[in-house]
N, C-alpha and C positions, 0 to 999 in steps of 0.2 A: 388532863392526861391523854385524852383522846387526841387533842391537837398535837401533843408532844409525840405521840406514836405516829401520827400522820407525817410529821416533820421527819422523824427517823426513817420512815419508809421511803419518803421522797429522797432523802439524802442517800439512802442505800441504792435506790434505783439510779440516781445520778452518778454515784460512784461506780456502779456496774457499767453504765453507759460509757463513762470516761475510760474505764479499764478496757472495755471492748474496743473502743476507738484506738486506744493506745496500742492494743495487741495487733489490730489490723494494720496500723501504720508501721509497726515494727516488722511485721511479716513482709509488708510491701518493701520496706527499706532493705530487708535481708534478701529478698527474692530478686530485686531489680538487677544486681550485678550478675546473678546466676542466669537470668533471662538474657541480659546483654551478652554474656559470655557464650551462651548457647547459640545466640544469633550469629555471633562472630564465628563460632565453629561451623555453623551451617554455611555461612558465606565462604569460609576457607575450604570446606569440603567441596562445595560447588566449584570453586576456583581450581582446586586440585583435580577434580573430575574433568573439567574442561581442558586442563593442561595435559592430562593423560590421554584424553581423546585426540588432542592435537598431535601429540607425539606418536600415538598409534596410527593416526591417519597419514602422517609423513612417513612413518616406517613402512606402512603398507604400500604407499606410493613408490617409495624407493625400491622395495622388494619387487613390485610389478615392473618398474623400469629396468631393474637389473635382470629380471627373468626375461623381459622382452628382448633386451640386448643379447642375453645368452642364447635365446631361441633363434634370433636372427643370425648370430655367429654360427650356431650349429647348422642352420639351414644353408648358410653360405658354404660351410665346410663340406656338407653333404653334397651340395651342388657341384663344388669343385672336384670332389672325389668321384662323383658320378661322371662328370665330364672327362676327367682323366681316364677313368675306367673305360668309358665309351671310346675314347681315342685309342687307347691301347688295344681294345677289342677289335676296332676297325683295322688297325695296323696289322694285328696278328692274323685277322681273317684274310687280309689282302696278301700276306706273305705266302708264297708257294711252299708247301711242305711235301716232301717226297723222300723215297728211299734212294733215288738217283736222279740225276738231271735227264738221263735218257728217257725216263718215264713221263716227263712233262714238257720237254723241249723238242719239238719235232725236227727242227733243222739244226740240231746240235753241232753237226759237222762244220757249219759255217762259223762257229764261235772258236776263237783262239784266245788262249790265256795271255794277257798283256800285263798282268800284275798280280801280286799275292802278298799276304801277310799272315803270320801265325802268332796268336797270343795264348799265354798259359794262365792256368788258374791254380789256386790253392786247393789243398785236399778237401773234397766234398764241398767246394765253393762254386758259386756261379756269379760272383760279383767281380767286375773288372777292377784290376789293380791300377794304380797310377801309371805304372810302366806300360800296361796293356793299352790304356787310353792314349798314351803318347804314341805307341806303335800304330794304332788305328788312325790317329790324326795325321801321321806321316803318310799312311796309305791313302787316306781320303783326299790328300792334296792333288792327286792325279785324276780324281773323278770329275773335276770341274771341266776339263777339256774332253772327257770321254763321251762318245756317242754310241748309240745302239749297243749298249752293254747290259750284262746281268752280273749279279754277284752270287756266287755259290758259297754258302756259309755252312761249314761242316763242323759239328761239335763232337768231341771225343772224351773218353775218360781212361783212367788206368784200370787195372783188372780187379781192384778191390771192390767187394760188394756184389749183390745179385745183379744179374743181367738186366732185368726190367728196370730196376732202380737206376742203373747206369744209362739206359736209354733216355729216361726222363731227365737225368742230370745233364746229359749231353745236349738235350733240347733246350734246357734252361740256359746253358752257357751260350749256345748259338743265339737264343732269343736276346740275351744281354748285349751281344755284339750288334745284332740287327737294330735293337732299340737305340743304342748309342749312335750308330751311324745315321739312322733315319731321322732322329730328332735333332742332332747337332748339325748335320749337313743337308737336311731337307731332301733326302733321297726317297723317292717313291717306293712304297712297300712292294709294288709289283716287280721291282727289279731284283728282289731277294728270292733266292731258292735255298730253303733251309733244310739241312739234312742232319739228323742225329744218329750217329753210328754206335754210341755207347763205347764198349770196350772191344768191339769186333775188329777194328783195324788199328793195330798199334803201330806207332812209328819208331818205337824204341823198346828195349827189353823192360818188362815190368819187374824184373828181379832186382833192380837197383833204384834208389831214390831219384837219381837224375833221370833215369828212363821213365819212371812213373810220372815225374813232373812234365816231361815232354809229351806224354800221352794225355795229360789233362789240358787239352788245348781246343782252340777253335781256329780252323783254317778258312781264310777268305780268299777266294780267287776271283779276279776281275777278268771276265770273259767278254770279248768284243766280237760282234757279228761282222766279220770281215767282208762277207758277201754284200751286206746292205751298205757298208761303208764305201765299198768300191762302186756300187751302183749309184750312190748319192754323189760321189766324186765325178763319175762319168756324166751324170745328168747336169752337172754344173759346167761342163765343157772341158774338164781337165782329163788328161789321159788316164785310163785305169791301169793298175799294176798287172803285169803279165806273169 
């Protein structure tokens, strides 16, 4: 009986060992796919992370390039605007501004009018019309052969509105004519004498639309220094006019 009991005990232990081994093997068999899948997920996650980083890096690079190009374009535009502003300022500073020619031209009696043109503007406008530009082009054709001359540019308005506003408007109209002639025909700013008279000197009645249109004008007079022209002719050996 004792031997029989020992045999049973041994058999029980063997059965328990076999069961334990079987259970561990089962667990390993069940867990292996899970572990493999988890590993695959880790690899995919890492791959996705690298892809996201790559896309983000390229996006940041593109943004920086676009920003750099935009900054460069902005700087170029600012430089061009600054240069244009400086040129206009220099031209405006060089233009003689006065209430009358007599106050700035000492030998005005030597100057004789040899040409003129008048251009008109729309109501409250200081922008040259196509017709006005054509008139100025025809007038400028005679400046190529002119010597010792100045250009008196007088801006005017109709009677509508306050006097101070009209003075400023007449100046803007005269400026528009000066800038057009100076830039297109390379006329030195020192030749211009700009006068803004506002509504002070009407050339037609302001009681009619046609009269107001005529008053909204800029008059350009070509004045040649006859005395200097005669002196230059005489110095070249030609007889001077009597």
